[in-house]
C-alpha positions as CSV (number, residue, x, y, z in Angstrom):
1,X,-18.5,9.3,15.6
2,X,-14.8,9.6,17.1
3,X,-13.2,7.3,19.1
4,X,-12.0,7.9,22.6
5,X,-9.2,10.2,22.9
6,X,-5.8,8.6,24.5
7,X,-3.4,9.4,26.5
8,X,-0.5,11.5,24.7
9,X,-3.3,12.8,22.3
10,X,-1.8,16.3,23.1
11,X,1.8,15.4,22.6
12,X,1.0,14.9,18.7
13,X,-0.5,16.2,15.5
14,X,-1.6,14.5,12.0
15,X,-1.1,15.9,8.8
16,X,-3.0,15.0,5.7
17,X,-1.6,15.6,2.4
18,X,-3.8,15.6,-0.9
19,X,-3.1,11.9,-2.1
20,X,-5.5,10.1,0.4
21,X,-7.6,12.6,2.7
22,X,-10.4,9.9,3.0
23,X,-8.0,7.4,5.1
24,X,-6.5,10.3,7.1
25,X,-9.8,11.6,8.0
26,X,-10.7,7.9,8.8
27,X,-7.3,7.1,11.1
28,X,-8.3,10.3,12.8
29,X,-11.5,9.1,13.9
30,X,-10.0,5.9,14.7
31,X,-7.3,8.1,16.9
32,X,-10.3,10.2,18.5
33,X,-8.7,13.4,17.2
34,X,-9.2,16.6,14.1
35,X,-6.5,16.5,11.4
36,X,-4.0,19.3,12.1
37,X,-4.8,22.2,9.3
38,X,-3.1,22.6,6.5
39,X,-2.9,24.5,3.1
40,X,-1.5,22.7,0.0
41,X,-1.8,25.1,-3.1
42,X,0.1,25.1,-6.7
43,X,1.4,28.2,-8.7
44,X,0.3,28.8,-12.0
45,X,3.8,27.0,-13.0
46,X,3.0,23.9,-11.3
47,X,5.3,24.3,-8.1
48,X,3.8,23.5,-4.6
49,X,3.4,25.5,-1.8
50,X,2.7,24.2,1.7
51,X,1.8,25.9,4.6
52,X,1.6,24.7,8.1
53,X,-1.5,26.2,10.3
54,X,-1.0,24.7,13.4
55,X,2.2,25.0,15.5
56,X,4.2,21.5,15.6
57,X,7.1,22.9,18.0
58,X,8.2,19.9,20.3
59,X,5.4,17.8,19.3
60,X,5.1,14.2,17.5
61,X,4.6,14.9,13.7
62,X,2.8,12.1,11.6
63,X,2.3,13.1,8.1
64,X,-0.4,10.5,5.7
65,X,0.7,10.8,2.0
66,X,0.7,7.6,0.3
67,X,2.9,8.5,-2.9
68,X,0.1,7.0,-5.3
69,X,-0.5,8.7,-9.1
70,X,0.7,11.2,-9.7
71,X,3.7,9.6,-8.0
72,X,6.1,12.6,-8.5
73,X,3.6,14.9,-7.2
74,X,2.7,13.4,-4.1
75,X,6.3,12.7,-3.2
76,X,7.3,16.1,-3.7
77,X,4.2,17.1,-1.4
78,X,5.5,14.8,1.3
79,X,8.9,16.1,1.1
80,X,7.5,19.8,1.4
81,X,5.6,18.9,4.8
82,X,8.4,17.4,6.3
83,X,10.6,20.0,5.5
84,X,7.8,22.3,6.9
85,X,7.9,20.3,9.9
86,X,11.6,20.3,10.4
87,X,11.7,24.1,10.0
88,X,8.8,24.7,12.7
89,X,10.7,22.6,15.4
90,X,8.8,19.2,15.4
91,X,10.3,16.8,18.1
92,X,10.0,14.0,15.4
93,X,8.6,13.1,11.7
94,X,7.0,10.2,10.9
95,X,6.1,9.6,7.5
96,X,3.0,7.6,7.0
97,X,3.1,6.4,3.7
98,X,0.3,3.4,3.2
99,X,1.8,3.2,-0.7
100,X,5.7,3.4,-1.1
101,X,6.2,4.5,-5.2
102,X,9.2,3.4,-7.1
103,X,9.3,0.3,-4.6
104,X,9.6,-1.7,-7.7
105,X,13.0,0.1,-8.6
106,X,15.1,-1.8,-6.1
107,X,17.8,-3.2,-8.1
108,X,19.6,-2.7,-11.3
109,X,17.9,-5.1,-14.3
110,X,20.8,-3.6,-16.7
111,X,23.6,-1.4,-16.9
112,X,23.2,2.4,-16.9
113,X,20.4,2.4,-14.6
114,X,19.4,4.4,-11.3
115,X,18.1,2.3,-8.4
116,X,15.2,4.7,-7.4
117,X,14.0,3.2,-4.6
118,X,17.2,3.9,-2.9
119,X,17.0,7.5,-4.2
120,X,14.0,8.2,-2.9
121,X,14.9,6.8,0.5
122,X,17.6,9.2,0.5
123,X,15.3,12.2,-0.8
124,X,12.9,11.6,2.7
125,X,15.6,11.5,5.1
126,X,17.3,14.5,3.7
127,X,14.4,16.4,4.7
128,X,14.2,15.1,8.3
129,X,11.9,12.3,8.4
130,X,12.6,10.3,11.4
131,X,10.8,7.0,10.8
132,X,8.5,5.8,8.0
133,X,5.6,3.7,8.0
134,X,4.5,1.8,5.4
135,X,2.2,-1.1,4.2
136,X,3.2,-4.0,2.3
137,X,6.2,-2.7,0.9
138,X,6.9,-4.5,-3.0
139,X,10.5,-5.7,-2.0
140,X,11.3,-5.7,1.8
141,X,14.7,-5.1,1.0
142,X,13.9,-1.4,0.4
143,X,14.2,-1.2,4.0
144,X,18.0,-1.6,4.1
145,X,18.0,1.8,1.9
146,X,16.7,4.0,4.8
147,X,19.2,5.1,7.9
148,X,15.8,5.9,9.9
149,X,13.7,3.1,11.6
150,X,11.3,1.7,8.9
151,X,7.8,-0.2,9.8
152,X,6.3,-2.2,7.1
153,X,2.4,-3.2,8.2
154,X,1.0,-6.4,6.8
155,X,-2.7,-5.8,5.1
156,X,-2.7,-9.7,5.0
157,X,-5.3,-9.8,8.3
158,X,-7.7,-7.1,7.3
159,X,-8.1,-8.9,3.9
160,X,-8.5,-12.4,4.7
161,X,-10.8,-10.7,7.5
162,X,-13.2,-9.2,4.8
163,X,-13.0,-12.2,2.9
164,X,-13.8,-15.1,5.2
165,X,-17.1,-16.9,4.9
166,X,-17.4,-15.6,1.4
167,X,-15.1,-17.9,-0.6
168,X,-16.3,-21.4,-2.1
169,X,-14.9,-24.4,-0.6
170,X,-12.5,-25.4,-3.2
171,X,-10.5,-22.5,-3.0
172,X,-6.9,-22.2,-3.9
173,X,-4.5,-19.4,-3.2
174,X,-2.5,-18.3,-6.1
175,X,0.9,-16.5,-5.8
176,X,1.3,-14.6,-9.9
177,X,4.9,-15.0,-9.3
178,X,7.8,-16.2,-6.9
179,X,7.8,-12.7,-5.2
180,X,4.9,-13.1,-3.5
181,X,4.9,-16.7,-2.4
182,X,5.6,-15.3,1.0
183,X,2.1,-13.5,1.3
184,X,0.2,-15.9,-0.9
185,X,1.3,-18.7,1.8
186,X,-0.1,-16.3,4.7
187,X,-3.4,-16.1,2.6
188,X,-3.4,-19.6,2.1
189,X,-2.7,-20.7,6.0
190,X,-5.3,-18.3,7.1
191,X,-8.3,-19.5,4.6
192,X,-7.0,-23.0,4.8
193,X,-6.4,-23.3,1.1
194,X,-4.1,-25.2,-1.0
195,X,-1.5,-23.0,-2.5
196,X,-0.3,-22.5,-6.2
197,X,2.4,-20.4,-7.9
198,X,3.0,-19.1,-11.3
199,X,6.3,-18.9,-12.5
200,X,7.2,-16.1,-14.8
201,X,9.7,-14.2,-16.8
202,X,9.6,-10.3,-17.0
203,X,10.0,-9.3,-20.6
204,X,9.5,-5.5,-20.0
205,X,8.8,-2.9,-17.3
206,X,4.7,-3.6,-18.4
207,X,5.2,-7.1,-19.8
208,X,5.7,-10.6,-18.5
209,X,5.8,-14.4,-19.8
210,X,4.3,-17.4,-18.0
211,X,6.8,-20.1,-17.7
212,X,5.0,-22.7,-15.8
213,X,2.6,-23.5,-13.3
214,X,3.3,-25.3,-9.9
215,X,0.2,-27.0,-8.2
216,X,-3.5,-28.0,-9.4
217,X,-5.7,-25.9,-10.3
218,X,-8.3,-28.0,-12.4
219,X,-11.9,-27.3,-11.5
220,X,-11.0,-25.4,-8.7
221,X,-11.6,-21.4,-7.8
222,X,-8.7,-19.7,-7.6
223,X,-8.0,-16.4,-5.2
224,X,-4.9,-14.7,-6.7
225,X,-2.8,-12.3,-4.2
226,X,-0.6,-9.9,-5.3
227,X,0.6,-6.6,-3.4
228,X,-0.6,-4.1,-6.0
229,X,-2.8,-3.7,-9.3
230,X,-1.5,-1.3,-11.2
231,X,-2.6,-2.1,-15.0
232,X,-3.8,-5.4,-14.5
233,X,-1.4,-6.9,-17.1
234,X,0.3,-9.2,-15.0
235,X,-2.9,-10.5,-13.4
236,X,-4.8,-10.8,-16.6
237,X,-1.4,-13.0,-18.0
238,X,-2.0,-14.9,-14.5
239,X,-5.8,-15.6,-15.4
240,X,-4.9,-16.9,-18.9
241,X,-2.6,-19.4,-17.6
242,X,-5.1,-20.7,-14.4
243,X,-7.7,-20.8,-17.1
244,X,-5.6,-23.0,-19.6
245,X,-4.9,-25.4,-16.5
246,X,-8.7,-25.7,-16.0
247,X,-9.5,-23.0,-13.2
248,X,-12.9,-22.3,-13.3
249,X,-13.2,-19.0,-10.8
250,X,-11.3,-16.0,-10.5
251,X,-10.8,-13.5,-7.3
252,X,-8.0,-11.1,-6.6
253,X,-6.9,-9.9,-3.5
254,X,-4.3,-7.0,-3.3
255,X,-3.2,-4.4,-1.2
256,X,-2.7,-1.4,-3.5
257,X,-5.5,-0.7,-5.9
258,X,-4.0,1.7,-8.1
259,X,-5.9,0.3,-11.0
260,X,-4.7,3.2,-13.6
261,X,-5.6,3.4,-17.0
262,X,-8.4,0.5,-18.3
263,X,-7.7,-2.0,-15.6
264,X,-10.7,-2.5,-14.2
265,X,-12.0,-3.1,-17.9
266,X,-9.3,-5.8,-18.6
267,X,-9.8,-7.3,-15.5
268,X,-13.6,-7.3,-16.0
269,X,-13.1,-8.9,-19.6
270,X,-10.5,-11.7,-18.4
271,X,-13.7,-13.0,-16.0
272,X,-12.8,-11.9,-12.4
273,X,-15.7,-12.2,-10.6
274,X,-14.3,-10.1,-7.4
275,X,-11.7,-7.7,-6.9
276,X,-10.7,-6.6,-2.8
277,X,-8.2,-4.1,-2.3
278,X,-7.5,-1.5,0.7
279,X,-7.6,2.2,0.6
280,X,-3.7,2.6,0.9
281,X,-4.3,4.9,-2.2
282,X,-8.0,6.7,-3.2
283,X,-9.4,3.9,-5.0
284,X,-10.6,4.7,-8.6
285,X,-13.6,3.2,-10.2
286,X,-15.6,2.5,-6.7
287,X,-18.8,2.5,-8.8
288,X,-17.5,-1.5,-10.5
289,X,-19.9,-3.9,-8.3
290,X,-16.9,-6.7,-8.3
291,X,-14.7,-4.0,-6.8
292,X,-14.5,-4.0,-2.7
293,X,-12.2,-1.9,-0.9
294,X,-11.3,-2.5,2.6
295,X,-10.3,0.2,5.0
296,X,-6.5,0.0,6.9
297,X,-7.2,3.0,8.8
298,X,-7.8,0.9,11.9
299,X,-4.4,-0.8,11.5
300,X,-2.4,2.4,10.7
301,X,-4.2,4.2,13.5
302,X,-3.3,1.4,16.2
303,X,0.2,1.4,14.9
304,X,0.6,5.2,15.5
305,X,-0.8,4.7,19.3
306,X,2.1,2.3,19.8
307,X,4.3,4.5,18.0
308,X,3.5,7.3,20.7
309,X,3.3,4.8,23.4
310,X,6.9,3.5,22.5
311,X,5.3,0.1,22.3
312,X,6.6,-2.2,19.3
313,X,5.0,-1.9,16.2
314,X,6.5,-5.1,14.8
315,X,4.3,-7.0,17.2
316,X,1.1,-6.4,15.4
317,X,-0.8,-9.2,14.3
């Protein structure tokens, strides 16, 4: 059932890319609207064709398209949508990118490397996107690559709400690396649990080495908090370190459940009892009983409402 339409609903349109149509549908229901019609096709050689089937002249446009795997295809589709809106006289184009791909490439680790996150930011701006709305950027400094406003929402509150009342009393929240300490601290505060931190050194793009553990986890259940689960390798190494330190149970909470390759099998084999992610991407392998998906459609819809009403998005709790 659709929510009640709100004032100003005729002054904007919402398009869904092909990356996560279920999330786009859920956001539209929260807003009490139907998604604007479009057509996305591919030529035999792989080239993309995007066509808007509704007028956007002088309207605010919201494009819902996470740049999830296959990242390059999803990104190109977002750019094509935005360019079509700009050339069709849209008043303003907002890219709703719940998962922002290439966010890990925010600096040069060695010489003669690109800063791909900066390059993607430049591409997004070049096609006429006026505002970017995302969720839990891997690196907050990515906002500095943009000359247009960027709002990064937090999934901490909805995920904690989903976890409330289901966690053991002897819980410790664990940050799997130094970069996730701030988010893990927010989880620990909301769940009223102590915090532990795993310190690591990255050996390559797919392998990290645990150096030491800060905090006591002996005999305790652990909730490992991360922004994304890709191959699961980082989390598996964290579990091994926690097990060696005497932890007895392992759960995971993450915003972006990419779960590429055999990630679910790796986590299952590592002894994970529950994995909670959100629907920022179209989560694969939902048949795994330990996997639970929290919808962020209400969060994204509220952000869009505030943007339409010219209210603050940063004040959302």
